[in-house]
Biopython code that builds the backbone (N, CA, C, O; Angstrom):
import numpy as np
from Bio.PDB.StructureBuilder import StructureBuilder

atoms = [
    (1, "MET", "N", (53.407, 47.182, -8.994)),
    (1, "MET", "CA", (53.771, 46.911, -10.361)),
    (1, "MET", "C", (55.143, 47.459, -10.706)),
    (1, "MET", "O", (55.865, 46.871, -11.511)),
    (2, "ALA", "N", (55.502, 48.567, -10.111)),
    (2, "ALA", "CA", (56.779, 49.199, -10.448)),
    (2, "ALA", "C", (57.954, 48.305, -10.099)),
    (2, "ALA", "O", (58.979, 48.323, -10.780)),
    (3, "THR", "N", (57.807, 47.521, -9.036)),
    (3, "THR", "CA", (58.941, 46.721, -8.584)),
    (3, "THR", "C", (58.704, 45.221, -8.713)),
    (3, "THR", "O", (59.481, 44.434, -8.171)),
    (4, "CYS", "N", (57.654, 44.803, -9.414)),
    (4, "CYS", "CA", (57.409, 43.375, -9.634)),
    (4, "CYS", "C", (58.581, 42.769, -10.398)),
    (4, "CYS", "O", (59.076, 43.352, -11.363)),
    (5, "ASP", "N", (59.009, 41.620, -9.965)),
    (5, "ASP", "CA", (60.105, 40.894, -10.622)),
    (5, "ASP", "C", (61.412, 41.675, -10.652)),
    (5, "ASP", "O", (62.271, 41.411, -11.493)),
    (6, "ALA", "N", (61.570, 42.622, -9.752)),
    (6, "ALA", "CA", (62.812, 43.398, -9.697)),
    (6, "ALA", "C", (63.753, 42.747, -8.688)),
    (6, "ALA", "O", (63.365, 42.451, -7.558)),
    (7, "TYR", "N", (64.973, 42.534, -9.107)),
    (7, "TYR", "CA", (65.984, 41.963, -8.228)),
    (7, "TYR", "C", (66.949, 43.062, -7.828)),
    (7, "TYR", "O", (67.738, 43.532, -8.648)),
    (8, "GLY", "N", (66.888, 43.462, -6.601)),
    (8, "GLY", "CA", (67.791, 44.480, -6.100)),
    (8, "GLY", "C", (67.272, 45.887, -6.309)),
    (8, "GLY", "O", (66.329, 46.133, -7.061)),
    (9, "GLU", "N", (67.931, 46.803, -5.608)),
    (9, "GLU", "CA", (67.495, 48.200, -5.621)),
    (9, "GLU", "C", (67.626, 48.855, -6.993)),
    (9, "GLU", "O", (66.785, 49.672, -7.367)),
    (10, "ASP", "N", (68.666, 48.509, -7.747)),
    (10, "ASP", "CA", (68.851, 49.109, -9.077)),
    (10, "ASP", "C", (67.673, 48.808, -10.000)),
    (10, "ASP", "O", (67.179, 49.695, -10.696)),
    (11, "GLU", "N", (67.228, 47.560, -10.003)),
    (11, "GLU", "CA", (66.091, 47.194, -10.851)),
    (11, "GLU", "C", (64.798, 47.815, -10.345)),
    (11, "GLU", "O", (63.928, 48.171, -11.140)),
    (12, "GLN", "N", (64.663, 47.949, -9.035)),
    (12, "GLN", "CA", (63.470, 48.583, -8.477)),
    (12, "GLN", "C", (63.390, 50.047, -8.901)),
    (12, "GLN", "O", (62.332, 50.521, -9.312)),
    (13, "ILE", "N", (64.504, 50.756, -8.800)),
    (13, "ILE", "CA", (64.533, 52.166, -9.200)),
    (13, "ILE", "C", (64.234, 52.298, -10.694)),
    (13, "ILE", "O", (63.508, 53.202, -11.109)),
    (14, "SER", "N", (64.792, 51.402, -11.491)),
    (14, "SER", "CA", (64.517, 51.430, -12.937)),
    (14, "SER", "C", (63.034, 51.197, -13.214)),
    (14, "SER", "O", (62.460, 51.821, -14.107)),
    (15, "GLY", "N", (62.418, 50.300, -12.451)),
    (15, "GLY", "CA", (60.984, 50.050, -12.595)),
    (15, "GLY", "C", (60.161, 51.289, -12.281)),
    (15, "GLY", "O", (59.203, 51.603, -12.988)),
    (16, "TRP", "N", (60.540, 51.992, -11.213)),
    (16, "TRP", "CA", (59.843, 53.238, -10.864)),
    (16, "TRP", "C", (60.014, 54.279, -11.965)),
    (16, "TRP", "O", (59.062, 54.979, -12.310)),
    (17, "LEU", "N", (61.216, 54.384, -12.514)),
    (17, "LEU", "CA", (61.467, 55.352, -13.589)),
    (17, "LEU", "C", (60.531, 55.099, -14.770)),
    (17, "LEU", "O", (59.910, 56.030, -15.285)),
    (18, "VAL", "N", (60.431, 53.853, -15.192)),
    (18, "VAL", "CA", (59.563, 53.503, -16.319)),
    (18, "VAL", "C", (58.106, 53.841, -15.997)),
    (18, "VAL", "O", (57.386, 54.356, -16.852)),
    (19, "CYS", "N", (57.672, 53.555, -14.776)),
    (19, "CYS", "CA", (56.288, 53.870, -14.380)),
    (19, "CYS", "C", (56.029, 55.368, -14.408)),
    (19, "CYS", "O", (55.010, 55.810, -14.940)),
    (20, "PHE", "N", (56.934, 56.152, -13.843)),
    (20, "PHE", "CA", (56.741, 57.603, -13.844)),
    (20, "PHE", "C", (56.699, 58.152, -15.266)),
    (20, "PHE", "O", (55.873, 59.009, -15.580)),
    (21, "GLU", "N", (57.587, 57.658, -16.125)),
    (21, "GLU", "CA", (57.582, 58.129, -17.514)),
    (21, "GLU", "C", (56.253, 57.820, -18.199)),
    (21, "GLU", "O", (55.763, 58.622, -18.994)),
    (22, "ASP", "N", (55.673, 56.672, -17.895)),
    (22, "ASP", "CA", (54.406, 56.288, -18.512)),
    (22, "ASP", "C", (53.217, 57.024, -17.894)),
    (22, "ASP", "O", (52.379, 57.566, -18.614)),
    (23, "VAL", "N", (53.145, 57.044, -16.582)),
    (23, "VAL", "CA", (51.993, 57.632, -15.887)),
    (23, "VAL", "C", (51.910, 59.148, -16.087)),
    (23, "VAL", "O", (50.814, 59.706, -16.137)),
    (24, "PHE", "N", (53.053, 59.808, -16.200)),
    (24, "PHE", "CA", (53.072, 61.270, -16.311)),
    (24, "PHE", "C", (53.432, 61.759, -17.714)),
    (24, "PHE", "O", (53.826, 62.913, -17.883)),
    (25, "LYS", "N", (53.299, 60.894, -18.717)),
    (25, "LYS", "CA", (53.705, 61.270, -20.085)),
    (25, "LYS", "C", (52.921, 62.447, -20.654)),
    (25, "LYS", "O", (53.424, 63.159, -21.522)),
    (26, "ASP", "N", (51.700, 62.660, -20.180)),
    (26, "ASP", "CA", (50.882, 63.762, -20.695)),
    (26, "ASP", "C", (50.971, 65.032, -19.853)),
    (26, "ASP", "O", (50.348, 66.041, -20.183)),
    (27, "VAL", "N", (51.735, 64.987, -18.779)),
    (27, "VAL", "CA", (51.870, 66.156, -17.897)),
    (27, "VAL", "C", (52.970, 67.057, -18.445)),
    (27, "VAL", "O", (54.110, 66.625, -18.616)),
    (28, "GLU", "N", (52.625, 68.299, -18.716)),
    (28, "GLU", "CA", (53.610, 69.237, -19.256)),
    (28, "GLU", "C", (54.102, 70.223, -18.214)),
    (28, "GLU", "O", (55.241, 70.686, -18.279)),
    (29, "GLU", "N", (53.245, 70.548, -17.251)),
    (29, "GLU", "CA", (53.625, 71.529, -16.234)),
    (29, "GLU", "C", (53.434, 70.952, -14.840)),
    (29, "GLU", "O", (52.489, 70.210, -14.570)),
    (30, "ILE", "N", (54.361, 71.319, -13.966)),
    (30, "ILE", "CA", (54.275, 70.938, -12.566)),
    (30, "ILE", "C", (54.578, 72.167, -11.720)),
    (30, "ILE", "O", (55.104, 73.168, -12.207)),
    (31, "GLU", "N", (54.239, 72.066, -10.468)),
    (31, "GLU", "CA", (54.572, 73.144, -9.542)),
    (31, "GLU", "C", (55.691, 72.657, -8.630)),
    (31, "GLU", "O", (55.619, 71.569, -8.058)),
    (32, "VAL", "N", (56.719, 73.480, -8.507)),
    (32, "VAL", "CA", (57.845, 73.190, -7.623)),
    (32, "VAL", "C", (58.102, 74.438, -6.789)),
    (32, "VAL", "O", (58.392, 75.504, -7.333)),
    (33, "LEU", "N", (57.996, 74.310, -5.489)),
    (33, "LEU", "CA", (58.215, 75.439, -4.580)),
    (33, "LEU", "C", (57.384, 76.658, -4.971)),
    (33, "LEU", "O", (57.858, 77.792, -4.908)),
    (34, "GLY", "N", (56.145, 76.411, -5.373)),
    (34, "GLY", "CA", (55.243, 77.507, -5.711)),
    (34, "GLY", "C", (55.408, 78.079, -7.105)),
    (34, "GLY", "O", (54.676, 78.993, -7.484)),
    (35, "GLU", "N", (56.349, 77.562, -7.873)),
    (35, "GLU", "CA", (56.594, 78.036, -9.238)),
    (35, "GLU", "C", (56.105, 77.005, -10.252)),
    (35, "GLU", "O", (56.323, 75.807, -10.074)),
    (36, "VAL", "N", (55.452, 77.461, -11.301)),
    (36, "VAL", "CA", (55.047, 76.570, -12.388)),
    (36, "VAL", "C", (56.229, 76.422, -13.339)),
    (36, "VAL", "O", (56.780, 77.409, -13.827)),
    (37, "VAL", "N", (56.612, 75.161, -13.597)),
    (37, "VAL", "CA", (57.746, 74.863, -14.470)),
    (37, "VAL", "C", (57.331, 73.772, -15.453)),
    (37, "VAL", "O", (56.306, 73.116, -15.271)),
    (38, "GLN", "N", (58.131, 73.588, -16.488)),
    (38, "GLN", "CA", (57.871, 72.552, -17.484)),
    (38, "GLN", "C", (58.474, 71.234, -17.007)),
    (38, "GLN", "O", (59.630, 71.193, -16.584)),
    (39, "LEU", "N", (57.700, 70.170, -17.075)),
    (39, "LEU", "CA", (58.211, 68.832, -16.791)),
    (39, "LEU", "C", (58.744, 68.267, -18.096)),
    (39, "LEU", "O", (57.991, 68.087, -19.053)),
    (40, "THR", "N", (60.046, 67.987, -18.136)),
    (40, "THR", "CA", (60.638, 67.478, -19.369)),
    (40, "THR", "C", (60.959, 65.995, -19.302)),
    (40, "THR", "O", (61.342, 65.398, -20.308)),
    (41, "GLY", "N", (60.809, 65.396, -18.135)),
    (41, "GLY", "CA", (61.062, 63.962, -18.015)),
    (41, "GLY", "C", (61.456, 63.572, -16.611)),
    (41, "GLY", "O", (61.287, 64.327, -15.653)),
    (42, "PHE", "N", (61.991, 62.361, -16.519)),
    (42, "PHE", "CA", (62.442, 61.821, -15.242)),
    (42, "PHE", "C", (63.821, 61.223, -15.437)),
    (42, "PHE", "O", (64.219, 60.906, -16.558)),
    (43, "ASP", "N", (64.548, 61.071, -14.341)),
    (43, "ASP", "CA", (65.904, 60.543, -14.401)),
    (43, "ASP", "C", (66.202, 59.837, -13.090)),
    (43, "ASP", "O", (65.457, 59.966, -12.119)),
    (44, "ILE", "N", (67.285, 59.098, -13.070)),
    (44, "ILE", "CA", (67.749, 58.459, -11.844)),
    (44, "ILE", "C", (68.996, 59.191, -11.377)),
    (44, "ILE", "O", (69.941, 59.386, -12.141)),
    (45, "VAL", "N", (68.986, 59.590, -10.122)),
    (45, "VAL", "CA", (70.161, 60.207, -9.502)),
    (45, "VAL", "C", (70.469, 59.391, -8.253)),
    (45, "VAL", "O", (69.689, 59.367, -7.301)),
    (46, "GLY", "N", (71.606, 58.733, -8.272)),
    (46, "GLY", "CA", (71.954, 57.868, -7.145)),
    (46, "GLY", "C", (70.984, 56.705, -7.065)),
    (46, "GLY", "O", (70.924, 55.864, -7.962)),
    (47, "THR", "N", (70.229, 56.671, -5.983)),
    (47, "THR", "CA", (69.261, 55.590, -5.788)),
    (47, "THR", "C", (67.831, 56.112, -5.721)),
    (47, "THR", "O", (66.993, 55.548, -5.018)),
    (48, "THR", "N", (67.554, 57.180, -6.445)),
    (48, "THR", "CA", (66.199, 57.726, -6.450)),
    (48, "THR", "C", (65.818, 58.251, -7.834)),
    (48, "THR", "O", (66.677, 58.564, -8.659)),
    (49, "VAL", "N", (64.528, 58.335, -8.060)),
    (49, "VAL", "CA", (64.004, 58.911, -9.301)),
    (49, "VAL", "C", (63.735, 60.386, -9.046)),
    (49, "VAL", "O", (63.204, 60.754, -7.999)),
    (50, "VAL", "N", (64.100, 61.223, -9.998)),
    (50, "VAL", "CA", (63.865, 62.664, -9.887)),
    (50, "VAL", "C", (63.114, 63.151, -11.117)),
    (50, "VAL", "O", (63.172, 62.544, -12.186)),
    (51, "ALA", "N", (62.409, 64.260, -10.939)),
    (51, "ALA", "CA", (61.734, 64.915, -12.062)),
    (51, "ALA", "C", (62.707, 65.919, -12.668)),
    (51, "ALA", "O", (63.385, 66.650, -11.946)),
    (52, "VAL", "N", (62.773, 65.953, -13.982)),
    (52, "VAL", "CA", (63.615, 66.918, -14.684)),
    (52, "VAL", "C", (62.692, 68.030, -15.167)),
    (52, "VAL", "O", (61.735, 67.779, -15.900)),
    (53, "CYS", "N", (62.984, 69.255, -14.753)),
    (53, "CYS", "CA", (62.116, 70.367, -15.117)),
    (53, "CYS", "C", (62.934, 71.558, -15.597)),
    (53, "CYS", "O", (64.115, 71.700, -15.281)),
    (54, "THR", "N", (62.264, 72.410, -16.372)),
    (54, "THR", "CA", (62.916, 73.605, -16.901)),
    (54, "THR", "C", (62.013, 74.814, -16.709)),
    (54, "THR", "O", (60.787, 74.710, -16.656)),
    (55, "LYS", "N", (62.662, 75.951, -16.609)),
    (55, "LYS", "CA", (61.961, 77.236, -16.602)),
    (55, "LYS", "C", (62.914, 78.224, -17.254)),
    (55, "LYS", "O", (64.058, 78.383, -16.828)),
    (56, "SER", "N", (62.425, 78.880, -18.287)),
    (56, "SER", "CA", (63.274, 79.739, -19.123)),
    (56, "SER", "C", (64.399, 78.867, -19.660)),
    (56, "SER", "O", (64.131, 77.871, -20.332)),
    (57, "LYS", "N", (65.632, 79.211, -19.385)),
    (57, "LYS", "CA", (66.750, 78.409, -19.873)),
    (57, "LYS", "C", (67.398, 77.589, -18.763)),
    (57, "LYS", "O", (68.453, 76.988, -18.965)),
    (58, "LYS", "N", (66.768, 77.565, -17.594)),
    (58, "LYS", "CA", (67.323, 76.830, -16.458)),
    (58, "LYS", "C", (66.712, 75.442, -16.371)),
    (58, "LYS", "O", (65.525, 75.250, -16.634)),
    (59, "LYS", "N", (67.550, 74.472, -15.995)),
    (59, "LYS", "CA", (67.130, 73.087, -15.877)),
    (59, "LYS", "C", (67.457, 72.601, -14.473)),
    (59, "LYS", "O", (68.522, 72.907, -13.935)),
    (60, "ALA", "N", (66.537, 71.843, -13.880)),
    (60, "ALA", "CA", (66.769, 71.328, -12.529)),
    (60, "ALA", "C", (66.213, 69.918, -12.410)),
    (60, "ALA", "O", (65.265, 69.540, -13.098)),
    (61, "ARG", "N", (66.822, 69.162, -11.530)),
    (61, "ARG", "CA", (66.321, 67.841, -11.162)),
    (61, "ARG", "C", (65.836, 67.956, -9.725)),
    (61, "ARG", "O", (66.589, 68.354, -8.836)),
    (62, "VAL", "N", (64.573, 67.606, -9.505)),
    (62, "VAL", "CA", (63.991, 67.745, -8.167)),
    (62, "VAL", "C", (63.390, 66.414, -7.739)),
    (62, "VAL", "O", (62.986, 65.602, -8.570)),
    (63, "THR", "N", (63.338, 66.207, -6.434)),
    (63, "THR", "CA", (62.784, 64.965, -5.916)),
    (63, "THR", "C", (61.297, 64.868, -6.246)),
    (63, "THR", "O", (60.603, 65.878, -6.360)),
    (64, "ILE", "N", (60.836, 63.661, -6.394)),
    (64, "ILE", "CA", (59.431, 63.421, -6.741)),
    (64, "ILE", "C", (58.496, 63.986, -5.677)),
    (64, "ILE", "O", (57.428, 64.506, -6.002)),
    (65, "ASP", "N", (58.888, 63.888, -4.416)),
    (65, "ASP", "CA", (58.002, 64.386, -3.356)),
    (65, "ASP", "C", (57.946, 65.904, -3.283)),
    (65, "ASP", "O", (57.178, 66.447, -2.489)),
    (66, "SER", "N", (58.738, 66.604, -4.088)),
    (66, "SER", "CA", (58.691, 68.070, -4.085)),
    (66, "SER", "C", (57.912, 68.638, -5.277)),
    (66, "SER", "O", (57.847, 69.855, -5.454)),
    (67, "ILE", "N", (57.321, 67.754, -6.096)),
    (67, "ILE", "CA", (56.559, 68.240, -7.251)),
    (67, "ILE", "C", (55.060, 68.118, -7.003)),
    (67, "ILE", "O", (54.600, 67.273, -6.236)),
    (68, "LEU", "N", (54.324, 68.977, -7.668)),
    (68, "LEU", "CA", (52.866, 68.913, -7.659)),
    (68, "LEU", "C", (52.410, 69.037, -9.108)),
    (68, "LEU", "O", (52.391, 70.136, -9.662)),
    (69, "PRO", "N", (52.041, 67.907, -9.729)),
    (69, "PRO", "CA", (51.551, 67.994, -11.104)),
    (69, "PRO", "C", (50.264, 68.807, -11.152)),
    (69, "PRO", "O", (49.408, 68.664, -10.279)),
    (70, "LEU", "N", (50.122, 69.640, -12.145)),
    (70, "LEU", "CA", (48.914, 70.440, -12.303)),
    (70, "LEU", "C", (47.854, 69.597, -13.003)),
    (70, "LEU", "O", (48.149, 68.925, -13.991)),
    (71, "GLY", "N", (46.631, 69.629, -12.500)),
    (71, "GLY", "CA", (45.562, 68.824, -13.078)),
    (71, "GLY", "C", (45.800, 67.337, -12.897)),
    (71, "GLY", "O", (45.494, 66.541, -13.785)),
    (72, "VAL", "N", (46.342, 66.962, -11.758)),
    (72, "VAL", "CA", (46.695, 65.575, -11.486)),
    (72, "VAL", "C", (45.451, 64.676, -11.514)),
    (72, "VAL", "O", (44.386, 65.048, -11.021)),
    (73, "THR", "N", (45.612, 63.493, -12.100)),
    (73, "THR", "CA", (44.523, 62.519, -12.151)),
    (73, "THR", "C", (44.557, 61.638, -10.907)),
    (73, "THR", "O", (45.526, 61.641, -10.148)),
    (74, "ARG", "N", (43.498, 60.901, -10.723)),
    (74, "ARG", "CA", (43.433, 59.981, -9.578)),
    (74, "ARG", "C", (44.566, 58.949, -9.656)),
    (74, "ARG", "O", (45.201, 58.640, -8.648)),
    (75, "THR", "N", (44.808, 58.429, -10.841)),
    (75, "THR", "CA", (45.872, 57.445, -11.038)),
    (75, "THR", "C", (47.233, 58.037, -10.693)),
    (75, "THR", "O", (48.044, 57.385, -10.035)),
    (76, "GLN", "N", (47.488, 59.253, -11.129)),
    (76, "GLN", "CA", (48.763, 59.901, -10.829)),
    (76, "GLN", "C", (48.920, 60.115, -9.329)),
    (76, "GLN", "O", (50.009, 59.932, -8.786)),
    (77, "LYS", "N", (47.832, 60.503, -8.652)),
    (77, "LYS", "CA", (47.879, 60.660, -7.194)),
    (77, "LYS", "C", (48.247, 59.347, -6.519)),
    (77, "LYS", "O", (49.046, 59.320, -5.584)),
    (78, "LEU", "N", (47.657, 58.262, -7.001)),
    (78, "LEU", "CA", (47.946, 56.949, -6.420)),
    (78, "LEU", "C", (49.410, 56.564, -6.601)),
    (78, "LEU", "O", (50.026, 56.016, -5.688)),
    (79, "TRP", "N", (49.967, 56.847, -7.772)),
    (79, "TRP", "CA", (51.375, 56.522, -8.010)),
    (79, "TRP", "C", (52.298, 57.375, -7.142)),
    (79, "TRP", "O", (53.303, 56.880, -6.633)),
    (80, "LEU", "N", (51.963, 58.644, -6.972)),
    (80, "LEU", "CA", (52.776, 59.501, -6.097)),
    (80, "LEU", "C", (52.715, 59.001, -4.659)),
    (80, "LEU", "O", (53.731, 58.979, -3.963)),
    (81, "ARG", "N", (51.531, 58.602, -4.215)),
    (81, "ARG", "CA", (51.372, 58.079, -2.862)),
    (81, "ARG", "C", (52.143, 56.760, -2.701)),
    (81, "ARG", "O", (52.778, 56.528, -1.672)),
    (82, "ALA", "N", (52.081, 55.906, -3.719)),
    (82, "ALA", "CA", (52.807, 54.636, -3.683)),
    (82, "ALA", "C", (54.315, 54.875, -3.606)),
    (82, "ALA", "O", (55.017, 54.180, -2.871)),
    (83, "TRP", "N", (54.810, 55.850, -4.357)),
    (83, "TRP", "CA", (56.238, 56.193, -4.332)),
    (83, "TRP", "C", (56.658, 56.623, -2.933)),
    (83, "TRP", "O", (57.679, 56.166, -2.419)),
    (84, "LYS", "N", (55.868, 57.505, -2.315)),
    (84, "LYS", "CA", (56.196, 57.987, -0.969)),
    (84, "LYS", "C", (56.194, 56.843, 0.028)),
    (84, "LYS", "O", (57.055, 56.776, 0.905)),
    (85, "SER", "N", (55.238, 55.954, -0.104)),
    (85, "SER", "CA", (55.158, 54.794, 0.783)),
    (85, "SER", "C", (56.354, 53.868, 0.573)),
    (85, "SER", "O", (56.920, 53.359, 1.541)),
    (86, "TRP", "N", (56.741, 53.646, -0.678)),
    (86, "TRP", "CA", (57.859, 52.761, -0.995)),
    (86, "TRP", "C", (59.177, 53.315, -0.452)),
    (86, "TRP", "O", (60.041, 52.554, -0.017)),
    (87, "GLN", "N", (59.326, 54.620, -0.477)),
    (87, "GLN", "CA", (60.564, 55.241, -0.007)),
    (87, "GLN", "C", (60.753, 55.116, 1.499)),
    (87, "GLN", "O", (61.886, 55.082, 1.980)),
    (88, "ASN", "N", (59.661, 55.047, 2.242)),
    (88, "ASN", "CA", (59.769, 54.991, 3.713)),
    (88, "ASN", "C", (60.036, 53.630, 4.210)),
    (88, "ASN", "O", (60.152, 53.425, 5.418)),
]
sb = StructureBuilder()
sb.init_structure("model")
sb.init_model(0)
sb.init_chain("A")
sb.init_seg("    ")
for serial, (resi, resn, name, xyz) in enumerate(atoms, 1):
    if name == "N":
        sb.init_residue(resn, " ", resi, " ")
    sb.init_atom(name, np.array(xyz, "f"), 0.0, 1.0, " ", f" {name:<3s}", serial, name[0])
structure = sb.get_structure()
């Protein structure tokens, strides 16, 4: 669904961005490298979607495959798995 009717890589990445924003809209915290941080959104960097997270006053953009949403749902797991499969 993320890449249906997408022409070219730019539209595909935009489709993934919209899906991540929708599927993870209720997720407030994620784990990155063993640290719990706030998920503030998603963004496109180059040709990939990244998670935007904050801790204290620091902000970072991290790859989707480096995040672990806390209390992840089955649907969210499926989307993360689909993203990893699409990237390979």
